[in-house]
C-alpha angles and dihedrals in degrees: 000000000000118000119255128196118265138033117235146075094288097050125097090263093044096106090053090049091051091050089051093050093048089050091049089050089066093061095037096051092044089055093055109025099066101060096070092047097055096096091053091046091052091047091053102039105019118214098122092167091055101047095096086068089068086072101030096051092048093049091045097050091045095049100047095046097050095085092047094050091043090056091048090052090058090049106036100022134261097267100061093043090050094048091047091051093049090048091051090047090049092052092048092050094051092048091046090053089054096044116135100190140027094251090052092049090049089053090050090051087055090056091049090051090053088056095045090053089069099038103058101047092039090053093052091044095052090050088053090051100050101038132065122241091263093046096048093078092058090045090051087049090058092049093046088051088065089062090049092055092043091052089063103028098042099063090042092052092047091052094046096049092046094048104038105022128006134302086237090075092067084072100035090054087068091065099076090038090054092048093049092048094051094046092049094046093046093050102038108032121072124170135182109230121188104234112230138152110286116230113184115200096222098171091049093046092049094046093045095047093042095046095046091045093055095042095047090043091051090049094045096047102031110113089010114059092014139007119270091242095046123113093254092054096043091043092050095051093043098047092039092053091047090052091050091049090050089048091056090051092049093048092054091059106035119094095220109028120195090226110019114218090226087077088074097034097065115083098223094049093045095050095045088049090053089049089055089049089057092045091055092051094049092048096052092044092058100039093047102045111023094074092046090048094052096041095046100040104044103007097252113179112253094245093054092044088051091051090052092058090040088066088081088062089055095051092047102064093039092054092040091056091052096042092082092066090049098048093043089057103033104020137253095277096053092046093050091048089050090052095049091046089054089051091051091050092048093048091049089051090050091052091052093044092052090076088069107027114217126166097218096046091050090048090053090051091050091048089053093048090048090054089051090051090054094050092044105042101040097055090044096055095038090051092050092047093046092054094065138047132249094277094057101033095090094053092048094048091046093051089051092051091045089053091053091050091049091048089054093047095048089041092057091055096044095045091046091052091049092050094044093050092051092047089051093049095052095052091205098108132257095274097054109113093225090051091049091051092048095047091045091051089053090052092047089052088053089050088051089053090051089053093051091050089049089051090053089050091050091049089054092057115111114265092232133035126207102226116218115202 
């Protein structure tokens, strides 16, 4: 598709942008709507001890399939991969709405995750294809804005459906959204794909998905479902690491690897991947612990606590939209460094503010960190996309998304370990306000450390980037 001037709904590419935003809304709403409906789901289906798997299995399926879908998008084209992902997500949503037990619902969430693994990277890749380097920041701002709306609308919808209708509607509501997204994408987006013989790296895909599944699962459930030194934990890390090692050996020899090793051998791609790793950790640290901190320390109602952390989703798209002007004038590296520095400043302010919990102060800190995320993540992914051609852009975007997912997964484990160790050392119990404040401060310090590491990764980015049309 040829580039046309302007970014927005009224431009020539406006219908494509709308279709991308509607598609992204599927993933964004699904990430926020379920949390408030969990009590109703447990009351209906039982299985209280298993409900964390509703989140873990979705995250796991999404993360491990991103590289596979990304490679397919470079081979078959973005459009068929995107339509396939939406179709899988639609099937998973319908089945989830009909689920009759917690194990069945968990299996349906797995199917949804398999669909989401195609939607998110394909959306970002299409935006990279149809917009110029300068325009991509504004396009990412539109897409990030979907997450801002979902951060506020998702929990409200989940609560409304659970209270006044049925929790099943949080899944059925995806049906019309999926249909609209597919129709808009099919009608508005047209791409020219060079037809060539498709060679799918099945051994590499199986080893990568299997290895990452075991490693992420071991990280997510270690210290929670089982002890770190238990056979499931040791087995998961050992077999997962062996699969990853086997994957590296296979990718060195195959002609068309599912995740080429050059993605991590180029300085620009490696450093931008590390920036995304830090972004993922910061994101999960705020979204997981800020609401608990406010509710447990000063008795803030859940809705207000959720809005406080949602402030980061407001700062993100605003900063993302303006980042294009900054990186076109000062470069990708300087803009990413600015973003990570803002994150560090916001996290430091959050650590200081945790001594005297206040909803509005915490919301301001989250807003500041969100702005930093916009200035850090957008230049990183745009720089990575701009350094390669069409045939490699999907893989590069997918590896960036995978890094963010891994950052969130590892961050969950590290932050959880920090919080649990502080709770154990106080001896006052996990619901004691003083304990909650202490454990949250420890997590916020860990978020600060993640921001510092992200700043170091941004500083290591090359000063100049050779842009490939």
